[in-house]
N, C-alpha and C positions, 0 to 999 in steps of 0.2 A: 484523455491521454494520461496513462498511468506512469510512464517513464518520464524522468525529469527533463526539463529544458535548460540548457546551458546558455547563459546570456553574458556576453562580454560588455564591459563599460556600463555596469548596472548600478553604479553608486549615485548617478545623477541623470538629469535630462531624460532623453528618450529611453535609455536602457532601464532606468528606475521606474518610469511610468509604465513601460511594457511589462516589467516584472509585477507591478501592482495588478495590471489587468489579468495576467495569467494566474497569479495567486488567487484572485477573486473567483476564478473558475475552478479552483481546487487542484491546479496543476503544480506538481512539485518543481522546485527551481534549484539550479546551481548557479551561483553568481561568480563569475570570473573577475576578480578585482585585484588591483595592484597595491592598494592602501588598506590594510586590515582595519584601521580605525574608521575610515569612511565606509568600509564594507559593513561593519557592525551598525553604524548609523543607518545605512540603507535597509538592513534587516528590520530595525525598529520601525522605520517608516512604512515598510511593506506590511508588517504585522499590525500597524495601526490602521491600515486599510483593509487587511484580511487577517484577522487574529489567528486563524488556524493554519496559516501558510506554512508549508514544509519547505525549508530553505537550507541549503548547504553552501558553504563558501569554499572556493579554491583560489589560492594565491596565484595571480597571473599577471605578468608584465610582458606585454606583447613586443616591447622593444628589446627583449632578451630571449633568444631562442633556447637558452638553457632553462629559463623560467617556463617557457612554453612546454618543453620536454618534461619538466618536473610536474607541471599541472596535468599533462596527459597521463603520466605515471600515477598520479594521485587519483585521477578519474578512473583509471583502470582498476585500482585497488578497491574503490568504494562503490562504483556503479558499473555493473556489467552491461547496462544498456542506457542509451540516451534516446529520448523521444524526438528531440530537435536541438539544433544549435542556431543561435542568433548572433551573427558576427556584427556587432553594433559599435564597438569601441572605435574611436577615430580621433585624429587631431589635425589641426591646421596651423602651420607655423609661418608667420609672415615677416619676422624680424631678423632671421639669420638662417644659415644652413646648419642643421644639427645632425648628429649621428646617433645611431642606436648603440646599445652596449656591444654589438657585434661589428660595428664599424660601417653599417649601411646608412644611407640617407634616411632620416628618422620618419618622414611622412610615408615614404614607400614601405619602410620596415614595419610600422605599426598598422597602417591602413590596409596593407596587402599581405606582406610576407609573414607576419606573426599569425594572422588568421589562416593563411595557407597552411602553415605548419601545424596549427591547432586542429583544423578540420581533417587534414590528411592523417594526422597522428591518431585521431579518434575514429578513423574509418570503420574499424571492426566493432565499435560500440554502437553503431547505427544500423538498426535492422530494417527490413522492408517496412515501409510506412513512415519512416522517420523523415524529418524535413531539415533542410539547411536554408536559412534566410540570410542573405548578405546585404547589409545596409550600404547602399551606394548613394548617389545624388544626381540630380539633373544637371549639376555643373559639368558632368562629363559630356553633356550634349552641346556645350558651347554657349556663347552669349545670347543667342536667339531664344533659348529655352530657360536660361538662368538669369534673366534680367541684367545682362551685362557682365557677369562673372567671366573672367578670361577662359578661353578654350584650353583643353588639355593639349599637350605637345608630346605625342608618343615617340619614344625612341627605343632602342634595344634595351631590354630589361636590365642588363648589367650596367648600362649607363644610368638608368633611373635609380639603381641602388648605390651608385658611386657618389659619395659626398663631394669628391674633388671635381666632379663634372657638373656642378650646380652653381647658378648665380644666386645672390642673396638679397635682391630687392623684395619689397612687399608684393609686387606683381608676380615675381618669380615664385614666391612662396604659394601664392594662390594658384598658379599654374601647376605646381607640384601637387597641390591638393586635388585639383580637377583631374590631373593625370592618374592619381591614385584611385579616384572614383571610377575612372575608365578601367583601370586594372581590376577593380571589384567586379565589373560587368564581364570582362573577359574570363575571370576566374569562375563566375557563375555559369557562363555558357559552357566552358570546358568541363567543369565538374558535373554539370547536368548530363553532358554527352557521355562522360566516363561512367557515371553511376546510374544511367537510365535503366539498365537491365537489373539493377539491384533493388528497384522499387523505392528508391530514395529520391525525393523531390528537392530541387535546388532552384531558388528564385532570388532575384535582386529586388530591393525596395528603395524607393526614393521617398523620404519623409517630408520633402518640401523644405522651404526656408522656415526654420523654427527660431525666431529671434529671442525666445526665452531661454535657450540653452547656452552652455558655456563654450560653444565652438569658437566664438570670437575672442576667447581669453588671450590669444596671442596678439591682438590688435593693440594699437596705442590706447592709452587711458581715455582720451577724449572720445575716440571712436566707440570704445566699449560702453561708456556711459550713455552716449547718444543712442547707441543701438538698443540699450536696455529701456530707456525712456520712450523710444519710438516704437517699441515692440507692439503695443496694443493697436497703434495706428497702422503699422505694416501689415498686421494680421487682417485688418479690415479691408485695406485697399489693394494689397498685392495678391494677384491670383495664385502665386506659388507659395505664399506664406500660410502657415498653419500653426495652431496651438500644439504644444507637446502632447496634450491629452488626446487630441484627435489623431495625431500621427501614431501614438502608442496603441490606440485602439485598432488602427489599421494594421499595424505590425503584428499585434497579437492575433488578429484575424488570419493573417497569412500563416501563422504557426498552427492554428487550430481548425480552420474552416473545413468541414467535411467535403464541401464542393471543390476544394482545391487538391484533393487527394492524388489526382493524376496530373496536376499542372506542374510542369518543370521547365527550366530553361527560359523563364519569362521575366519581364521587368514590370514592376508595379509602381505607379505614382499614387500614393495613398492606396485605396482599394480598387483602383482602375488598372487593368492590364493595358500597357501602352508599349509602343516600340522604343527600344533604347536607340542610342545614336547609330547611324548607319555604319560607322567604322567599328562599332563594338561587335559586329557580326563577322569580323575577319577571323576565320578559323585558324589560319596560319599564325597570326599574332597570338591568339589565345593559346595555341599549342606551344608556341615558343615561350610565352610567359610561364607556362606550367613547367617546361623543361628547365628553364633558367632558375625558376624558384626552387625546384628540387635541388639543383646544383648549389645554389646559394645557401640553402639550409644544410645540405650535406657538408659543404666546405667548413661551415662554422663548427659542426659536430666533430670535425677532425683537427681542430686547432685549439690548443689549451687557452683558457680565458686570458692568461697573462700575455699571450702573444698576439692577441687581437688588437687592432688599432683603435 
């Protein structure tokens, strides 16, 4: 792959380790990062692993659609083509209901809407043979597949984006996260349908439970510390738990494997293609999410920043 791979959330965890894997294969990288200092540290860590790595940085805050638009404009100036996009960045908030810079519920805004705007904004930079990989999670499958994590609760996408229509308990925050991961799968399926004739593949990826990452940073201090110390045990005894290194290798494989050149609209847990949740195949929901996402993005672009709530 000669064209660069854009990775969001590449300063730590799965995104950083995936960047290391791709850099070691000689693939040029573009890291979409919101913190320039952490981005520079990530570049140093990648080059310590792959000294000849070719890396560009683009400032990207997925909680701000203005930032997404600016990043897309910069990508257009510097890179006429992208080889792949890895929609990896995500957050889980369990202590309160928060809003994005555009006034949308923050989990939905970052985990779905920002990536929707980024990918659709870069549509003409992706040529036949390019790939989009959306990092989802088996929490969208409900407690049976996610070791007790609460199931998603799908509603009209405008309600999911509305911070005034959310409860703020820890359980509700986890439900919002699971629901955003279901949105990731709907987006994957709908994008795959829309781009099938363009020769661009779109797949979703479940990295498994990775207790070494910072996704639990919003949890109470005691829970975070316990999670960190229990990580080695969880990886050994829980079927869904994986090391970040293992999941990163699987994600890099999805981006580069020749045998997946024609595979699109699928869901992978690690390197295994598996069914996503039965409700994730609802084409009417997926199409509705697409239409509403377009409207939500469009409405922000027509409102001056000072007038946004």
